[in-house]
C-alpha positions in Angstrom: 101.8 139.4 95.2 99.4 138.4 97.6 100.4 135.2 98.2 104.0 136.8 98.4 102.9 138.9 101.3 101.0 136.1 102.9 104.2 134.0 102.9 105.9 136.6 104.0 103.4 137.5 107.1 103.7 133.7 107.9 107.2 133.4 108.1 107.2 136.5 110.3 104.5 134.9 112.5 106.5 131.8 112.9 110.0 133.5 113.8 108.1 135.6 116.2 106.6 133.0 118.0 109.9 131.0 117.8 111.5 134.0 119.7 109.1 134.4 122.2 108.8 130.7 123.1 112.8 129.8 122.8 115.5 132.3 122.3 117.5 129.7 120.2 114.7 129.1 117.9 113.7 125.8 116.4 117.1 123.9 117.6 116.2 124.2 121.2 112.6 123.4 120.6 113.5 120.1 119.3 116.1 119.2 121.9 113.2 120.1 124.7 110.5 118.2 123.0 111.2 115.0 124.8 110.8 111.7 123.0 108.0 110.5 125.6 106.0 113.7 124.7 105.8 113.0 120.9 105.6 109.3 121.9 102.3 110.3 123.9 101.0 112.4 121.3 100.9 109.8 118.4 99.1 107.5 120.9 96.7 109.8 121.6 96.4 110.4 118.2 97.0 107.0 116.4 94.7 107.7 113.3 97.1 110.8 112.4 98.6 109.1 109.6 95.6 107.8 107.8 94.7 110.8 105.5 98.3 110.5 104.1 98.3 106.6 103.6 94.8 107.1 102.0 96.5 109.5 99.3 99.4 107.7 98.8 97.0 104.4 98.0 94.9 106.8 95.7 98.0 107.8 93.8 98.8 104.3 93.1 95.3 103.6 91.9 95.2 106.4 89.7 98.5 105.3 88.0 97.0 101.9 87.7 94.1 103.7 85.6 96.7 105.7 83.7 95.5 108.8 85.1 99.4 110.0 85.3 98.6 114.0 86.0 95.8 113.1 89.0 98.4 110.3 90.3 101.0 112.7 90.8 98.8 115.6 92.6 97.6 112.4 95.3 101.2 111.1 95.6 102.8 114.5 96.1 100.0 115.5 98.5 100.4 112.3 100.4 104.1 112.7 101.7 103.4 116.5 102.2 100.7 115.2 104.7 103.1 112.9 106.0 105.7 115.2 107.1 103.5 118.1 107.9 100.8 116.5 110.1 102.4 113.4 111.3 106.0 115.0 112.0 105.7 118.5 112.3 102.2 118.8 114.0 103.3 117.1 117.0 106.2 119.4 117.5 104.2 122.4 117.3 101.3 120.9 119.9 104.5 120.0 122.2 105.7 123.6 122.3 102.1 124.9 123.3 99.9 123.5 126.0 96.7 125.1 125.6 95.0 122.7 122.6 93.1 125.2 121.1 96.1 127.8 120.7 98.0 125.0 119.5 95.5 124.3 116.7 95.4 127.7 115.6 99.5 128.1 115.3 99.2 124.6 113.4 96.7 125.8 111.0 98.9 129.1 110.4 102.5 127.8 110.8 101.8 124.4 108.9 98.9 125.6 106.1 98.4 124.2 102.7 100.3 126.9 100.8 103.4 126.7 102.8 106.3 124.4 101.3 108.0 121.6 103.1 111.1 123.7 102.3 110.3 126.1 104.4 110.6 123.4 107.3 113.8 121.7 106.4 116.0 122.6 109.6 112.6 121.6 111.7 112.4 118.2 109.9 116.4 117.5 110.3 116.6 118.4 113.7 113.5 116.1 114.7 114.9 113.5 112.5 118.2 113.3 113.7 117.1 113.7 117.4 114.5 110.4 117.2 116.6 108.3 114.7 120.0 109.5 114.9 120.5 110.0 111.2 121.1 113.0 109.3 118.4 113.8 107.2 120.7 115.1 104.7 122.3 111.8 103.6 119.0 109.8 103.4 118.1 108.9 99.6 116.2 106.4 97.7 118.6 103.6 96.4 120.1 104.5 93.4 119.3 108.5 93.4 121.8 111.0 94.2 119.4 113.5 95.3 118.2 113.8 98.9 114.6 112.7 99.7 113.7 116.1 100.8 114.9 117.7 97.6 112.9 115.1 95.7 110.0 115.8 97.9 110.2 119.8 97.3 110.9 119.1 93.5 107.4 117.0 93.4 105.8 119.6 95.5 106.4 122.1 92.9 105.5 119.8 90.0 102.0 119.2 92.0 101.6 122.9 92.5 102.4 123.5 88.8 99.5 121.1 87.9 97.1 122.5 90.1 97.6 126.3 89.3 99.0 126.3 85.8 97.3 123.3 84.5 100.3 121.5 83.5 100.2 117.4 82.7 102.1 114.8 83.3 103.5 111.4 81.6 104.0 108.0 83.6 107.5 108.5 84.5 106.2 111.5 86.5 103.6 109.6 88.4 106.1 107.0 89.2 108.5 108.7 90.3 105.8 110.6 92.6 104.9 107.4 94.3 108.2 106.0 94.7 109.3 109.4 96.6 105.9 108.5 98.7 107.2 105.6 99.6 110.2 106.4 100.6 109.2 109.2 102.6 107.4 106.6 104.6 109.8 104.1 104.7 112.9 106.3 104.9 111.7 108.9 107.1 108.4 108.3 109.0 109.2 104.5 109.6 112.6 105.2 111.4 110.8 108.0 113.6 108.3 105.7 114.9 110.7 102.7 115.3 112.8 105.2 117.2 109.9 106.0 119.7 109.0 102.5 120.3 105.9 102.5 118.0 104.8 100.9 115.0 101.8 100.7 112.6 99.0 98.0 112.7 97.7 96.5 109.1 95.3 99.4 109.3 97.8 102.2 109.4 97.2 102.9 113.0 100.1 103.9 115.1 100.4 101.5 118.4 103.0 100.7 120.5 105.3 98.3 118.7 105.4 94.6 118.9 106.3 93.5 115.7 107.5 96.6 114.1 105.7 98.4 111.0 103.0 96.4 109.4 103.3 95.7 105.9 100.7 98.3 104.7 99.0 97.8 101.3 99.8 101.4 99.8 
């Protein structure tokens, strides 16, 4: 019950902030969030993607060690960080010009207990605005499910492991890692390219010279 109450309170706070800042909520926010401001955020915070890349790499190493359950936890955690920290955090910062207040709102609106599914619309608007593609049409090769549906399913599996003591097999771990790679390749990379940005071999965001580096993740 406590978690339900906290989720409801967080959702209400998010909607109230949206109403006060932009009458048309998320859609108008995305439309007004110019690509130049998003690009500027990334260049000012070039290491924003490194924690997610580190978790995805750790998931791969755990998979190789046959620690499948732990691998799922790290892989699923990586793309949650990719979507929240790398895509949604700059949007919130762009809506609030006071850096201290922006960080407070980010912490509350994008907290660790907030499922990605709650921000599906916001992610979709952002992706369409920058990459020019409907996120609902993006999926892994040979997989019918939309990539965000897979993200949500693996996040649910991760939570079941952490809070219910569940265990996983190799197929679970392999799928979780493949979804993580897909989030990077099919969502993050097109956004960066659309902004004229790329990644260096260490995973730092830079002005694009040769596109996205071949990272060892």
